[in-house]
C-alpha positions, 0 to 999 in steps of 0.5 A, spaced: 394 321 487 390 327 489 394 332 493 394 331 501 390 337 505 395 336 511 397 343 512 390 346 512 387 340 516 393 341 521 391 349 521 384 347 522 385 342 528 390 346 531 385 352 532 379 347 533 382 345 539 385 352 541 392 350 541 398 354 538 404 352 534 408 352 540 403 347 544 403 342 538 410 342 537 411 341 545 406 335 545 410 332 538 417 333 540 419 338 535 421 345 534 415 351 533 419 352 526 417 345 524 410 346 525 410 352 522 413 349 515 407 344 516 402 349 516 405 353 510 406 346 506 413 347 506 414 340 509 411 334 512 412 331 519 416 324 519 412 318 518 413 316 525 410 322 528 403 321 524 400 317 529 402 321 535 399 327 531 393 324 529 392 322 537 393 329 539 387 331 534 383 325 536 382 323 528 385 318 524 392 319 519 387 318 513 383 324 515 389 328 518 392 327 511 386 329 507 386 322 504 379 318 502 380 311 501 373 310 500 369 314 494 361 315 495 356 311 491 354 317 488 361 319 486 363 312 483 357 312 479 358 319 476 365 317 474 362 311 471 358 315 467 363 320 465 368 314 463 362 310 459 361 317 455 368 318 454 369 311 451 365 313 445 369 319 444 376 317 445 380 311 444 379 305 449 386 306 451 386 313 453 380 312 457 383 306 460 389 309 462 385 314 467 381 308 469 387 304 471 390 311 475 383 311 479 383 304 481 390 304 483 389 310 487 383 307 490 384 299 490 381 298 497 375 301 495 371 295 493 365 298 490 369 302 485 372 296 483 366 292 482 363 298 478 369 299 474 369 292 472 362 293 470 365 299 466 370 294 462 365 289 461 360 293 457 366 296 453 371 291 452 370 290 445 372 297 444 379 295 446 385 293 441 387 288 446 380 285 449 383 279 452 387 283 457 381 288 459 377 281 461 383 279 465 383 286 469 376 284 470 377 278 473 383 281 477 378 286 480 372 281 481 377 276 485 380 282 489 373 283 492 371 276 493 377 275 497 377 281 501 370 284 501 365 283 507 359 286 503 355 280 501 351 283 496 358 286 493 361 279 493 355 277 489 355 282 484 363 281 483 361 273 482 356 275 476 361 279 473 366 274 473 361 269 471 360 273 465 367 274 463 368 266 463 362 265 458 365 271 454 372 267 454 368 260 452 369 257 459 363 254 461 366 249 466 369 254 470 363 258 470 359 252 473 365 251 478 364 258 480 357 259 481 355 251 482 351 247 477 345 246 480 339 251 480 338 253 488 332 252 492 328 259 493 327 258 500 322 264 501 325 268 506 322 274 503 315 272 506 318 271 513 321 278 513 314 280 511 311 276 516 316 279 521 314 286 519 307 285 520 308 282 527 311 289 528 305 292 525 310 296 520 305 295 514 308 299 509 314 295 510 310 289 509 307 292 502 314 294 500 317 287 502 312 283 498 312 288 492 319 288 491 319 280 491 314 280 486 317 285 482 324 281 482 321 274 481 317 277 475 323 280 471 326 273 473 321 269 470 320 273 464 327 273 462 328 266 463 322 264 459 325 269 453 332 265 454 328 259 454 325 261 447 332 260 444 332 252 445 325 251 444 324 253 436 325 246 434 318 245 437 313 249 433 307 248 438 311 249 444 314 255 441 308 258 439 305 257 446 311 260 450 310 266 445 303 267 446 304 266 454 309 271 454 306 276 450 300 276 455 304 277 461 308 283 458 302 286 456 298 285 463 304 287 467 306 293 463 313 291 462 315 296 458 314 301 463 318 297 468 324 296 464 323 297 456 329 293 454 325 287 456 320 288 451 325 289 446 329 283 448 322 278 447 320 281 440 327 280 438 328 273 441 321 271 438 323 273 431 329 269 431 326 263 433 321 264 427 327 265 423 329 258 425 323 255 423 323 259 416 316 263 418 318 269 415 312 273 416 311 271 423 318 274 424 317 280 421 311 281 425 315 281 431 320 285 428 315 290 427 313 290 434 321 291 436 321 297 432 314 300 435 317 299 442 323 302 440 319 308 438 317 309 445 323 307 449 326 313 453 333 314 455 336 314 459 333 307 460 330 306 467 328 300 471 322 303 475 316 301 479 309 304 476 302 305 479 302 298 481 309 297 483 308 303 487 313 301 493 319 299 489 322 306 486 325 307 493 328 300 494 331 300 487 335 307 489 337 304 496 339 297 493 341 297 486 348 300 486 348 302 479 342 306 480 335 305 476 339 307 470 342 302 465 349 302 466 351 303 458 350 309 455 345 311 450 349 311 444 352 304 445 345 301 446 342 304 440 348 301 436 347 295 439 339 295 437 341 296 430 347 291 430 342 286 432 338 287 426 343 288 421 349 283 423 344 277 425 346 272 420 339 269 421 336 275 418 340 275 412 334 272 408 330 278 410 335 283 407 331 284 401 324 284 404 321 291 403 318 291 410 325 289 413 328 295 410 323 299 412 324 297 419 332 298 419 331 305 415 326 308 420 330 305 426 336 309 423 333 315 422 329 315 429 335 314 433 339 320 429 333 324 429 333 324 437 340 325 437 340 331 433 334 334 436 337 332 443 330 329 445 333 324 449 338 325 454 
């Protein structure tokens, strides 16, 4: 627990209101010597006196003590990135102890609980007891859902909880939690845009409709990429999906908006081709995967461009983790290499010269960028 700033606060507030130690003592009903000890940090008032003292200085007990039950969004993300970096440098259990201590101190700061749940979700595999880490995530998300009145925060906690259920191989509970039917898209964004238009706030009209298109674009492309996993049994349909997705990704310059999406597309397409025993096509997708990595900048950022020119401000204000990927650079690089080296479907390619060239060049590229410090 951080040290209280009670003594400094009493001095500051007493002087602010133009009071002497004797004035405070008379109002509270204690001796002047008692007030003097409070200001010197030698003692604290009896618990029953704190409400009266806070009332005298027209403040809250938390502010009087110097205790902040809530952390700013900036501070939370600063902590997140610090812990994320430490997970690669120290044992999971060492860092976990500090995370748990911080959560215990700010257990009513629901944005912190969600962000630390996300932190654990992204790094639980480093733990020697991953199941206990997953249970911790469930506990924190459950607390947010039960006690928070922030709809967006609750929704994020539910998504993180749902991810844990999938990891724990519990699809039935996931469907029970989030529902088993696809919700109807009611198009409330269009109504919001029309309302702004009636108010002649045309900048907000543009932002509302651009942000809506931006999100739907990501959702559509990611859903189609996910669908690739389940259509490889139909070669014609699979080829048509790959063809259409490539066109959409190129037309909207997806790599400028979110480079990881383009990587995921090439990777999933290559897996589909391997399932169809079309090794040449798979290697073509993996070569695109490699060249996309060459142009990937860290930290990976979700952003607008000259076309989606209004979304950056919206991202900054509405995405709690900010525009950057919530995982640290090295963890992402390790995952990208593991996606090639540890995927069983790629075993038939392990002796292929082009596959070896792709893997070796990725290894050198990532290592070179770390050594040169060209990626932050």
